[in-house]
Structures are given as structure tokens and as C-alpha cells.
C-alpha positions in Angstrom: 66.2 -4.0 -9.6 68.5 -4.5 -12.6 67.6 -4.6 -16.3 69.2 -3.9 -19.7 70.8 -0.6 -18.5 72.0 -2.0 -15.1 70.7 -1.3 -11.7 68.0 1.4 -11.1 69.0 4.5 -9.5 66.6 7.2 -8.6 67.9 10.7 -7.6 66.0 13.7 -6.5 66.7 17.3 -7.2 65.7 19.9 -4.8 62.4 20.7 -6.5 60.2 17.8 -5.0 62.2 15.4 -2.6 59.0 14.1 -1.1 57.6 12.8 -4.4 61.0 11.2 -5.1 60.9 9.4 -1.6 57.3 8.3 -2.3 58.2 7.0 -5.9 61.1 5.0 -4.2 58.9 3.7 -1.6 56.6 2.3 -4.3 59.5 0.8 -6.1 60.8 -0.7 -2.8 64.2 1.1 -3.0 66.0 3.9 -1.2 66.5 7.3 -3.1 70.0 7.4 -4.4 72.3 10.1 -2.8 73.5 13.4 -4.3 74.8 16.6 -2.8 73.0 19.6 -4.3 73.6 23.2 -3.1 74.3 26.8 -4.3 77.6 28.6 -3.7 77.7 32.1 -2.3 77.8 33.4 -6.0 74.5 31.7 -6.7 76.0 28.9 -8.8 74.6 25.5 -8.5 76.7 22.4 -7.5 75.7 18.8 -7.9 77.8 15.9 -6.7 76.4 12.3 -7.1 77.4 10.3 -4.1 76.5 6.7 -5.5 78.3 4.8 -8.1 76.1 5.1 -11.3 78.6 3.8 -13.8 76.7 1.7 -16.4 73.5 2.0 -14.3 69.9 3.2 -15.2 69.6 6.7 -13.6 66.2 8.6 -13.2 66.5 12.1 -12.0 63.1 13.5 -10.5 62.8 17.2 -10.9 59.6 19.0 -11.6 60.6 22.4 -13.3 58.4 24.3 -11.2 58.8 27.6 -9.3 61.6 28.8 -9.1 61.6 27.4 -12.8 64.8 28.8 -13.9 66.7 27.4 -10.9 64.9 24.1 -11.2 65.8 23.8 -14.9 69.5 24.8 -14.3 69.7 22.3 -11.5 68.4 19.5 -13.7 70.8 20.3 -16.5 73.8 20.1 -14.2 72.4 16.9 -12.6 72.1 15.3 -16.0 75.6 16.4 -17.0 76.9 15.0 -13.6 75.4 11.6 -14.3 76.5 11.6 -18.0 80.1 12.4 -16.9 79.9 9.5 -14.2 79.3 7.1 -17.1 75.6 6.3 -16.5 74.3 3.8 -18.9 71.0 5.8 -19.4 69.7 9.0 -18.0 65.9 9.6 -17.8 64.7 13.1 -16.7 61.6 12.7 -14.8 59.5 15.9 -15.0 56.2 15.6 -13.2 55.7 19.0 -14.2 57.2 20.6 -17.3 57.8 24.3 -16.8 57.5 26.8 -19.8 55.0 24.3 -21.2 52.5 27.2 -22.1 55.0 28.8 -24.4 54.7 26.1 -26.9 53.9 28.1 -30.0 54.7 31.6 -31.6 51.3 33.3 -31.1 52.7 36.8 -31.2 55.1 38.6 -33.3 59.0 38.3 -32.3 58.3 35.8 -29.2 60.2 32.6 -28.5 59.1 29.0 -28.2 60.6 28.4 -24.8 59.2 25.0 -24.5 61.3 23.9 -27.5 64.4 25.7 -26.0 64.1 23.9 -22.8 63.5 20.7 -24.6 66.8 21.3 -26.5 68.7 22.0 -23.4 67.7 18.9 -21.7 68.5 16.7 -24.7 71.9 18.6 -25.1 72.7 18.1 -21.5 72.7 14.4 -21.9 69.2 13.0 -21.2 68.3 9.9 -23.1 64.5 10.0 -22.4 62.0 12.0 -20.6 59.1 10.9 -18.3 56.5 13.5 -17.9 52.9 14.1 -16.9 50.1 15.8 -18.6 51.9 18.3 -20.9 50.3 21.6 -21.6 50.1 20.7 -25.3 50.8 17.3 -27.1 53.0 18.8 -29.7 55.6 19.4 -26.8 56.6 15.7 -27.1 57.8 16.4 -30.7 60.0 19.2 -29.3 62.4 16.5 -28.0 64.7 14.4 -30.2 64.6 11.7 -27.5 61.9 9.3 -26.4 59.3 10.9 -24.4 56.6 9.0 -22.2 53.7 11.3 -21.1 51.7 9.9 -18.3 48.2 11.2 -17.4 46.7 11.9 -14.1 43.2 11.5 -15.5 42.5 7.9 -14.1 43.6 9.1 -10.7 41.2 12.1 -10.9 38.3 10.1 -12.3 38.6 7.4 -9.5 38.4 10.3 -6.9 35.4 11.9 -8.4 33.6 8.6 -9.1 33.6 7.9 -5.4 31.5 11.1 -4.7 28.6 9.5 -6.7 27.5 12.8 -8.0 26.1 13.5 -11.5 28.7 15.9 -12.9 28.8 17.9 -16.3 32.5 18.1 -17.0 33.5 21.7 -18.0 36.5 22.3 -20.1 38.0 25.6 -19.1 39.0 26.5 -22.7 38.7 25.1 -26.2 42.4 23.9 -26.1 41.9 21.4 -23.3 38.5 20.2 -24.7 40.0 17.1 -26.2 41.4 15.9 -22.8 38.2 17.0 -21.0 36.1 14.8 -23.4 38.1 11.8 -22.4 37.8 12.8 -18.9 34.0 13.2 -19.2 33.7 9.8 -21.1 35.5 8.1 -18.2 32.9 9.6 -15.7 30.0 9.0 -18.1 29.2 12.6 -17.8 28.2 15.3 -20.5 30.7 18.0 -21.6 30.5 21.7 -21.6 33.2 24.1 -22.8 34.1 27.7 -21.6 35.0 29.7 -24.6 37.5 32.5 -23.8 39.8 34.9 -25.2 43.1 36.0 -23.5 43.5 39.8 -23.6 47.3 40.2 -22.9 50.3 38.6 -21.4 49.3 39.2 -17.7 47.0 36.3 -17.5 43.8 38.2 -17.8 41.1 36.9 -20.0 37.7 38.0 -21.6 35.3 35.2 -21.1 32.9 34.8 -23.9 30.3 32.2 -23.1 29.4 28.7 -21.8 29.0 26.1 -24.6 26.7 23.3 -23.4 23.7 22.6 -21.0 24.8 23.3 -17.4 21.7 24.8 -15.8 20.7 23.1 -12.5 23.8 20.7 -12.7 27.0 20.2 -10.7 29.9 21.4 -12.8 33.3 19.8 -12.6 35.8 22.1 -14.2 38.9 20.3 -15.8 42.3 21.7 -16.8 45.9 20.7 -17.0 47.0 23.4 -14.5 45.8 25.9 -12.2 48.2 29.0 -11.8 46.9 32.3 -10.7 43.4 31.2 -10.5 42.0 34.2 -12.3 40.8 32.3 -15.3 39.0 29.7 -13.1 37.5 32.4 -10.9 35.9 34.1 -14.1 34.8 30.6 -15.5 33.1 29.9 -12.2 31.3 33.2 -12.4 30.1 32.3 -16.0 29.0 28.9 -14.8 27.1 30.4 -11.9 25.5 32.9 -14.2 24.4 29.9 -16.4 22.7 28.3 -13.4 25.0 25.6 -12.1 24.2 24.6 -8.4 27.8 24.1 -7.3 31.2 23.7 -8.7 34.2 21.3 -8.2 37.5 21.9 -10.0 40.3 19.6 -10.8 43.6 19.8 -12.6 46.8 17.7 -12.7 49.3 20.6 -11.7 48.3 22.9 -8.8 50.8 25.8 -9.3 48.8 28.4 -7.3 50.8 31.5 -8.0 50.5 34.4 -5.6 47.2 34.5 -3.7 45.4 31.9 -6.0 44.4 29.6 -3.1 42.9 32.4 -1.1 41.2 33.8 -4.1 39.5 30.5 -5.0 38.7 29.6 -1.4 36.6 32.7 -1.1 34.3 31.6 -4.0 31.3 30.2 -2.2 30.0 28.1 -5.0 33.3 26.3 -5.4 33.2 23.4 -3.0 36.6 21.7 -3.6 39.7 21.8 -5.8 41.5 18.6 -6.5 45.1 18.6 -7.8 48.1 16.0 -7.8 51.5 16.2 -6.2 53.4 16.9 -9.4 54.7 20.1 -7.8 56.0 20.7 -4.4 53.3 22.9 -2.6 51.6 23.2 0.9 48.0 23.2 0.2 45.0 24.3 2.5 41.5 25.5 2.4 39.4 23.7 -0.3 42.4 22.0 -1.9 42.9 18.3 -2.0 46.0 16.6 -3.2 46.2 13.2 -4.7 49.3 11.2 -5.1 50.9 10.2 -8.3 53.7 8.2 -6.9 52.6 4.8 -7.6 51.9 5.7 -11.3 55.3 7.3 -11.6 56.9 4.3 -9.9 55.2 1.9 -12.3 56.2 4.0 -15.3 59.8 3.9 -14.1 59.7 0.2 -13.5 58.4 -0.5 -16.9 61.0 1.8 -18.6 63.8 0.2 -16.7 62.7 -3.5 -17.6 61.7 -2.5 -21.2 57.9 -3.0 -20.8 55.2 -0.8 -22.3 54.3 2.4 -20.6 51.3 2.9 -22.9 49.6 -0.3 -21.5 49.0 1.6 -18.2 46.2 3.5 -19.9 44.4 0.9 -21.9 
């Protein structure tokens, strides 16, 4: 595959090689080769094994756990490609770590999402391809083009096949706009869980459920599930409000610590649906959907100069 910036080269960092392999399979190419490892002193080393001079390079690296290692490896990978004279470098970030630190909501705290964006740009990336950022303003943190994909069509298609009448529940006010679009695609009503976060530990104080949910099947919607504590409390609020059963979905299944076990133990929760934007082994009630064909199509469009936005019209 060749375009304005030369032949396409898709590399994988160590964060999610399976997703890279699936993307390349959809593109009908082999993943490009690189040597990535850590020295005994914990320093990361990257050596690109294919010729990338005047080529269109895509580096797939979700910056998920261990986030700091994943980010540093990505920066080194970008620098290696830049110094090897790549014509264009696209950082493919199916999951953008530090996305939740997108604003200064307390005194004397950083906006780490902006810092990470600056690091990626300074390292030499020419553009970014990502999936369902935590907040839309993160696109503006980059001084290079950003293509943000969404897993909403993939999730909607999955739940349409269940032929259930859901009420879509936004897990907080911040996600309500995306949840409204999700509900409209499912032709479902929308409810919102209003909550207040009490500290930096992830604990929240749930206030109330806004919307009519009694006697209905709830489908909670969020961009990511991390510790699961907020979701467990939200499900408890829904159960108290009279829902008959609950399904949950999110683009990014982070599932820190014992999140999966915690959620699996909730009887009223029937299934949790996420996508493969991070490299996790799922079990219990968790169903993982592939984003590889969507990512591959976006990469193909970027490489050939076609519109990425047309994918969601």
C-alpha cells in the first residue's frame, strides 16, 4: 500500500501486539519489525528493523498500564522513526492514558493530559489516531492533527442484536452527551446517574438517578471502566430505583485491581461489554469486541488522504 507519504508501515509497541496484528490482518499486510526491550538498568531500547525512509509510519501503542512505561516506549519509538527519516509518523493510541487529568479541578495540580500531548508532539509525531478520548478538549492539547474514532457503532450493533428494550444510563453528567448519541442510535430513552467524587481515591458519593428506569432493563454507558467502584455504586442506585437487570458497556476495559471480580459478583449485572483497545485477559461476565477493522480502515484512509470523518456519517 503506497500513498503520498510512501509505503505504509505499521509497527507495534509492547503494549498491545495482538491488536496490531489484527489491524495488519485487516489491512492485508504484515506488521513491520522492530526490536524493543529494556536494559538491566530499566532503560528502554527501540531499534526499527525495516527501512522506513520516506515511508508512512504508524506506531500502535495504547498508553495503558504500565502507563509510564508505555508512554516512554512510544516516545522513543517515535524518535527512532524520525531519525530513520520516516516521511510521516502517526501515533496510534487506541487508549490515551492520563486522559482523566484533562483539567485543573483542584489547587496546585497538573494537567497531565496536556503534558503527554506535548511530549508526543515534541518527540516527532506528525498526527495522532485515537479512540474515545475521556474528554473532547484533549484533541486541542495537541498541536498536530488528531483523528478521534469512536466505538459507539460497534457497541450499538452488538446490543441491537439482543433485541431488548433498554434505557441507556450515563454513569455521570460528563458522559451524557455521548450517551445521548448512543441512546439515539439504539432508539432508547436516556437516564443519568448524578454523582460527586469525594477524593482522589476514586470514591464517589452517588446522588440520584435522573430519568425513568423503574421496571426497565438498564444499559450503563461510559468511556472506560477502571476500578469498577463507581459502576458498582451506580448499579446499586439503579437497583434501588427499580430496574429489572443491568448491562454495562464502555470502550476501554481497564479493570484495575479486582474490578472484574467485584463486578462479576453483582447479581443484577448480566454482562459487561468492552473493546480491545487495551491488552487484557477478560473473564466472568466480560465480553470483548474487536476494533481492529475500524482502526485498519482509519489507517487506510489517513494513508490515502481520504476522510476519516465519513466513517461515522
